[in-house]
C-alpha positions as CSV (number, residue, x, y, z in Angstrom):
1,M,231.0,-32.5,179.5
2,D,229.7,-34.4,176.5
3,S,230.7,-37.9,176.1
4,S,232.0,-39.4,172.9
5,A,228.7,-41.0,172.2
6,D,226.9,-37.7,172.6
7,L,229.2,-36.0,170.1
8,F,228.8,-38.8,167.7
9,D,225.0,-38.7,167.9
10,L,224.8,-34.9,167.5
11,A,227.3,-34.8,164.5
12,Y,225.8,-34.9,161.0
13,K,226.9,-37.6,158.6
14,K,229.1,-35.4,156.7
15,E,230.8,-34.3,159.8
16,R,231.5,-37.8,160.9
17,A,233.0,-38.4,157.5
18,A,235.2,-35.4,157.9
19,A,236.3,-36.5,161.3
20,R,237.4,-40.0,160.0
21,K,239.4,-38.3,157.2
22,L,241.0,-36.1,159.8
23,E,242.1,-39.1,161.7
24,R,243.7,-40.5,158.7
25,T,245.6,-37.5,157.8
26,T,246.7,-36.0,161.1
27,G,246.9,-39.0,163.6
28,L,244.3,-37.5,166.0
29,G,242.1,-39.9,167.9
30,P,238.5,-40.3,166.9
31,D,237.0,-38.3,169.8
32,A,239.6,-35.4,169.2
33,A,239.1,-35.5,165.5
34,L,235.3,-35.2,165.8
35,K,235.4,-32.5,168.4
36,H,237.7,-30.5,166.2
37,V,235.3,-30.9,163.1
38,L,232.4,-29.7,165.4
39,E,234.2,-26.7,166.7
40,I,234.7,-25.7,163.0
41,A,231.1,-26.1,162.5
42,A,230.3,-24.0,165.6
43,D,232.1,-21.1,163.7
44,G,233.1,-19.2,166.7
45,T,230.2,-19.9,169.0
46,P,230.9,-22.2,172.0
47,L,230.7,-25.9,171.2
48,A,228.3,-26.4,174.0
49,E,225.8,-23.9,172.6
50,L,226.0,-25.7,169.2
51,L,225.4,-29.1,170.8
52,A,222.4,-27.6,172.9
53,K,220.8,-26.4,169.7
54,R,221.1,-29.6,168.0
55,R,219.7,-31.5,171.0
56,Q,216.7,-29.2,171.0
57,F,216.2,-29.7,167.2
58,Q,216.5,-33.6,167.7
59,A,213.8,-33.5,170.4
60,V,211.4,-31.5,168.1
61,A,212.0,-33.8,165.2
62,T,211.6,-36.8,167.6
63,E,208.2,-35.4,168.8
64,K,207.0,-34.8,165.3
65,A,208.0,-38.3,164.2
66,A,206.1,-39.7,167.1
67,T,203.0,-37.5,166.3
68,R,203.2,-38.6,162.6
69,R,203.3,-42.3,163.5
70,Q,200.3,-41.9,165.9
71,R,198.2,-40.2,163.2
72,Q,199.2,-43.0,160.6
73,Q,198.2,-45.5,163.3
74,E,194.9,-43.8,163.8
75,A,194.3,-43.6,160.0
76,R,194.9,-47.3,159.7
77,E,192.5,-48.0,162.5
78,R,189.8,-45.8,160.9
79,K,190.4,-47.5,157.6
80,N,190.0,-51.0,159.1
81,M,187.0,-50.1,161.2
82,P,183.8,-51.2,159.6
83,T,181.2,-48.5,158.7
84,A,178.0,-48.9,160.6
85,P,174.8,-49.4,158.6
86,A,172.4,-46.7,158.9
87,D,169.7,-48.8,160.8
88,A,172.3,-50.3,163.2
89,W,172.1,-49.8,166.9
90,L,175.5,-49.0,168.5
91,A,176.9,-49.9,171.9
92,W,180.1,-49.4,173.9
93,F,181.2,-51.0,177.1
94,D,184.0,-50.6,179.6
95,G,185.0,-51.9,183.0
96,S,187.6,-50.7,185.5
97,S,189.0,-52.1,188.6
98,H,190.8,-49.9,191.2
99,P,193.3,-51.4,192.0
100,N,193.4,-54.6,190.0
101,P,191.8,-56.5,191.5
102,G,189.8,-53.9,193.5
103,R,186.7,-51.9,193.4
104,M,184.9,-52.4,190.1
105,G,183.0,-49.8,188.0
106,I,181.2,-50.4,184.8
107,G,180.2,-48.0,182.0
108,G,178.2,-48.4,178.8
109,L,176.0,-46.7,176.1
110,L,173.4,-48.1,173.9
111,Q,172.4,-45.8,171.0
112,G,169.6,-46.3,168.6
113,P,169.4,-44.7,165.0
114,N,166.1,-43.2,166.2
115,G,167.8,-41.0,168.9
116,Y,167.3,-43.6,171.7
117,L,170.3,-43.3,174.2
118,A,170.8,-45.4,177.3
119,E,173.8,-44.7,179.6
120,I,175.1,-47.2,182.3
121,S,177.4,-46.3,185.1
122,S,177.5,-48.4,188.3
123,H,179.9,-49.8,190.8
124,V,179.6,-53.6,190.9
125,G,181.7,-54.9,193.9
126,H,185.3,-56.2,194.0
127,G,187.0,-58.1,191.3
128,D,189.5,-57.8,188.5
129,S,189.5,-55.8,185.3
130,S,188.3,-58.7,183.1
131,E,185.4,-59.3,185.4
132,A,184.5,-55.7,185.3
133,E,184.7,-55.6,181.5
134,Y,182.3,-58.7,181.3
135,L,180.0,-57.1,183.8
136,A,179.9,-54.0,181.6
137,L,179.2,-56.0,178.5
138,N,176.4,-57.9,180.3
139,A,174.8,-54.7,181.3
140,V,174.8,-53.4,177.8
141,L,173.5,-56.6,176.6
142,D,170.6,-56.4,179.1
143,A,169.7,-53.0,177.8
144,A,169.8,-54.4,174.2
145,V,167.5,-57.3,175.0
146,A,165.0,-54.9,176.4
147,A,165.2,-52.7,173.4
148,Q,165.4,-55.6,170.8
149,P,167.4,-53.8,168.0
150,A,167.3,-55.6,164.6
151,R,171.1,-55.1,164.3
152,L,173.6,-54.3,167.0
153,I,177.2,-53.4,166.9
154,I,179.1,-53.6,170.2
155,H,182.4,-51.8,170.7
156,G,184.9,-52.5,173.5
157,D,188.5,-52.1,174.2
158,S,188.9,-55.4,176.0
159,Q,190.5,-58.0,173.7
160,V,190.3,-60.6,176.4
161,V,186.4,-60.2,176.6
162,I,185.8,-59.9,172.9
163,D,188.1,-62.8,171.9
164,D,186.4,-64.9,174.7
165,I,182.9,-64.1,173.3
166,R,184.1,-64.8,169.7
167,G,185.8,-68.0,170.9
168,T,189.0,-67.2,169.3
169,R,191.0,-67.7,172.6
170,R,191.1,-70.4,175.2
171,P,188.2,-69.7,177.6
172,S,189.1,-68.5,181.0
173,P,187.5,-70.7,183.7
174,S,187.1,-67.7,186.1
175,L,185.0,-65.9,183.5
176,T,182.7,-68.9,182.6
177,T,179.6,-67.7,184.4
178,L,179.9,-64.2,183.0
179,R,180.5,-65.5,179.4
180,E,177.5,-67.9,179.7
181,R,175.3,-65.1,180.7
182,A,176.5,-62.9,177.9
183,L,175.9,-65.8,175.4
184,R,172.4,-66.3,176.7
185,S,171.7,-62.5,176.0
186,I,173.2,-62.6,172.6
187,A,171.0,-65.6,171.7
188,Q,167.9,-63.4,172.4
189,L,169.1,-60.7,169.8
190,T,168.9,-61.0,166.0
191,D,172.1,-59.8,164.8
192,V,175.1,-58.8,167.0
193,T,178.7,-57.9,165.9
194,F,181.5,-57.2,168.2
195,V,184.3,-54.7,167.3
196,W,187.5,-54.2,169.2
197,I,188.5,-50.5,169.4
198,P,191.6,-49.0,171.0
199,R,191.2,-47.5,174.6
200,H,191.5,-44.0,173.3
201,K,188.4,-44.6,171.1
202,N,186.4,-45.8,174.0
203,T,186.3,-42.6,176.1
204,R,182.7,-42.2,176.7
205,A,182.2,-45.8,178.3
206,D,185.5,-45.4,180.1
207,A,184.4,-42.1,181.6
208,L,181.2,-43.8,182.8
209,S,183.1,-46.7,184.5
210,Q,185.5,-44.4,186.1
211,S,182.7,-42.1,187.4
212,A,181.1,-45.2,189.0
213,V,184.4,-45.9,191.0
214,R,184.8,-42.3,192.0
215,S,181.3,-41.9,193.3
216,L,182.0,-45.1,195.4
217,D,185.2,-43.5,196.9
218,E,183.3,-40.3,197.5
219,C,180.6,-42.1,199.5
220,S,183.3,-44.1,201.4
221,T,185.1,-40.7,202.3
222,Q,181.8,-39.1,203.4
223,R,181.1,-42.1,205.8
224,I,184.6,-41.7,207.3
């Protein structure tokens, strides 16, 4: 049986107003008045059937609203994301830890405007997710130092690592060694820009880091 709250949530605004009017004129309680109004709206069909249809309609409307908000958010992200110059090299990095802390995998890509593409996928021991992210960044930077691009834009979904490199957050003592290594590599490059992206925009690097952990798990299973 539907509760009073369920009936109120499923009633339209005009039906709630009609129920309040019915309360005043007949002396019915609020629940009975609203139920009576909804039974009239059902027009001979069982009240439960009317309410079931309205629940379904609400679920569809909620899903559409969520999809619309997601698309609006993605549009805002695209608008705020800088357009890469034609001569820029692009890089993406991602680190994963299973569990956290646990087995670390790193993934990265370095892409040049001339068609150059380097992919990184490796398991790198045991640690937490921030360590894995930094190790992934350092692997990408190593590849960049070897290639010496004139301009490099690095994308990552780790706010911790990107803020740490930019100096916009209090440095984490546990990441000092990894941060210093990254800064030494950056000093060997001409022009490096960091861009934070949401996780769902970093799928290629994420897939490479996850693949590294899976390959380690498969090797462990085979040894057993």
